[in-house]
C-alpha positions as CSV (number, residue, x, y, z in Angstrom):
1,X,51.2,120.4,-16.7
2,X,54.2,118.7,-18.8
3,X,57.7,118.8,-18.7
4,X,59.2,121.4,-21.5
5,X,62.6,121.4,-21.0
6,X,65.5,119.9,-18.5
7,X,68.5,121.2,-17.5
8,X,71.4,118.2,-16.4
9,X,74.1,119.2,-14.1
10,X,76.6,116.6,-13.5
11,X,78.9,117.9,-10.9
12,X,83.0,116.3,-9.9
13,X,85.4,117.6,-7.3
14,X,88.5,117.4,-8.2
15,X,90.3,116.9,-5.1
16,X,88.3,113.9,-4.3
17,X,86.5,112.6,-7.5
18,X,83.1,112.7,-6.2
19,X,80.6,112.5,-8.6
20,X,77.1,113.2,-9.0
21,X,74.0,113.9,-11.7
22,X,70.8,116.2,-11.1
23,X,68.3,118.2,-13.1
24,X,66.1,121.0,-13.1
25,X,62.5,121.1,-15.2
26,X,60.8,123.8,-16.6
27,X,57.1,122.4,-16.4
28,X,54.7,123.9,-18.3
29,X,50.9,123.8,-20.2
30,X,49.2,125.7,-22.5
31,X,49.1,128.8,-19.6
32,X,52.8,129.2,-19.0
33,X,56.0,127.6,-17.9
34,X,57.8,128.0,-14.6
35,X,61.6,126.4,-13.9
36,X,62.3,124.6,-10.5
37,X,64.4,127.0,-8.1
38,X,67.7,124.3,-7.8
39,X,68.6,120.5,-8.5
40,X,69.0,118.4,-5.2
41,X,72.6,117.0,-4.7
42,X,73.2,114.2,-1.9
43,X,77.2,114.8,-2.6
44,X,77.3,118.6,-2.9
45,X,76.2,121.8,-1.4
46,X,74.6,124.2,-3.6
47,X,73.5,127.4,-3.7
48,X,71.0,128.7,-6.6
49,X,69.6,132.1,-8.1
50,X,66.6,132.2,-10.2
51,X,63.6,129.7,-11.1
52,X,60.1,130.3,-12.1
53,X,60.1,132.5,-14.9
54,X,64.0,132.0,-15.3
55,X,66.1,129.4,-15.6
56,X,68.2,129.1,-12.6
57,X,71.8,129.6,-12.1
58,X,74.5,127.7,-10.0
59,X,75.9,130.1,-8.0
60,X,78.1,128.0,-5.4
61,X,78.7,124.5,-5.2
62,X,81.1,122.6,-2.2
63,X,81.7,118.8,-1.7
64,X,80.5,117.4,1.2
65,X,82.9,114.9,1.2
66,X,86.0,116.8,1.4
67,X,85.0,120.1,1.6
68,X,86.8,121.6,-1.7
69,X,85.1,124.3,-3.5
70,X,87.4,123.0,-6.7
71,X,84.2,121.6,-8.9
72,X,84.2,120.8,-12.7
73,X,80.6,121.9,-13.4
74,X,78.8,120.3,-17.1
75,X,75.5,121.4,-18.1
76,X,73.4,120.0,-20.7
77,X,70.0,120.0,-22.0
């Protein structure tokens, strides 16, 4: 099973400046593909919907260092 696509997320807390990057992979083969269900972040609490047949969507994020939910979210492929 190889990697078909990759979504890279960069989270930056607007209050304390904490920043972190993580990826979600779409793995597949000739029989089909499946997205991971979430990206892992050490400095942020995140919630996701989707995964498997559909690309996951970030639904909420909170900074673990200061508790802020004012987070800049950037994603790219």
